[in-house]
N, C-alpha and C positions, 0 to 999 in steps of 0.2 A: 891445187884443188882438183877434185875428181869430176870428170865430165861423164854423166850417165846418159846412155842411149838405150831406149826400150824399143824393141822391134818385134812385130807379131803379124800373124794372119788376122785380118779383120781388126776390130776396134779395141782389142785387149790392151795394147800398149798405151793408147790414149786414155783408156779407163784407169789403168794403173797410175798414170801421171796425175789424172784428176783426183784419184784417191789420195795420193801423196800430198798434193797441193791442198786438199781438204784439211790435212793436219798441219802443213808447214807454210802454206801460202805459196805464192809464185816461185817456181824453180827454173833452172836452166836445162832441165831434162829435155832431150831430143827424142821425139817419137817417129818411128818409121813403120809404115803399114803395107803389107802385101794384100792386094785385093784379088778378087776372082779374075778381073780383067788384067791385062798386062799393064803394070803400073810403073815400069821403069825403076823398080826397087834397086836393082843392081847398080844403076847409075847414081841413085840417091845415096846408097851406101858409100860408094867411092867418093862422092862429093862431100858428104858429112865427115868421113874419116880424113880426107885431105884438109878440110877446114879445122879439124881438131888436132892436126899434126903438132907435135911438141907438147900436147896436153896429156894428162893422165886419163885414159878413157876406159870405162867399163861398159860393156854391152850385155844386155839381158835379152835373150830371145825366148819365145814362148815354149818351144819344145825341141828336144834334141832330134836331129835327123830331118826336121821339117825343112822346107825350101828356104825359109828365112835364115834358119840356123846354118844351113849349108852355104848360103851366100856369104855370111860373116866368117865361116870357117875358111872359105877360099880367100877372103880378104886378109886373113892372118898372115898370108904369104908376103904381103906387101905393106902391111900396116902394123904398128905396135899398139896393141890394146888387150885387155882381158875380156874373155868371152864366157858368159855363164848361160847354160842351156836350160834356164828355168826362170820364171818370174814369180817371186814371192814378195808380197807387200812389205813384210817386216824386214827382209833382207835388203830390199831396195831402200827403204827408209834408213836403215843403218848406214848404208853406203852414202846416201845423200847427207846425212848428219855428220859423217866422219870429217874432221877438220883437216887432217893431213892426207897425203897420197896413200891410197890403198895398194899394197903390193900383192903378188900372187899368194904368198904365204898367209897374209892377213885375210885375204878374201876366202881362201880355203877354210880357215878357222871359222869365219862367219858362216860359210855354207854348211859346215859340219854342225854348228849350233842350230842352224835353221832345220836341218834334217831331224834333229831331236825334237823339234817343235811340231812336227807333223804326226799327229796322234789320232787314233779313233777314240774320240772323247767318251763314248759309251764304255769302252773297256777301261779307260783311264779312271773314270768315275767309279766303276765297280771296284777297281784295285784300291782306290783311295778309301772307299767304304770298308773294304776288307781290312786294310791296314789300320783303320780307325777302330775296328772291332777287336783287334788283337792286343 
């Protein structure tokens, strides 16, 4: 089974978990938050990753290059997990619903599909209308 960890600056991770649980009910998703004050996040990361040793872990951080993402990137040197530098509700839902372990190749396919879902709807609707007129 996949263990999902959401980590963000501020309440984004907790909000994503709450949105997922709106659809699915209670989950085992772990949320970690970086606050403006020193929060001891690095120690929390180490503790959570040690507790998840031997499990299949996927971590989603809020943005590439941010301090939260950097801490998890450093943790890759000592822990085995997949790290995604973006939180997308549909992608996380898909991971939570996946019955078997998600490997890097499968996760990359899921990410690629997610990228295709990011659209400027105004242009998409205009294109749909144009296609309908032809």
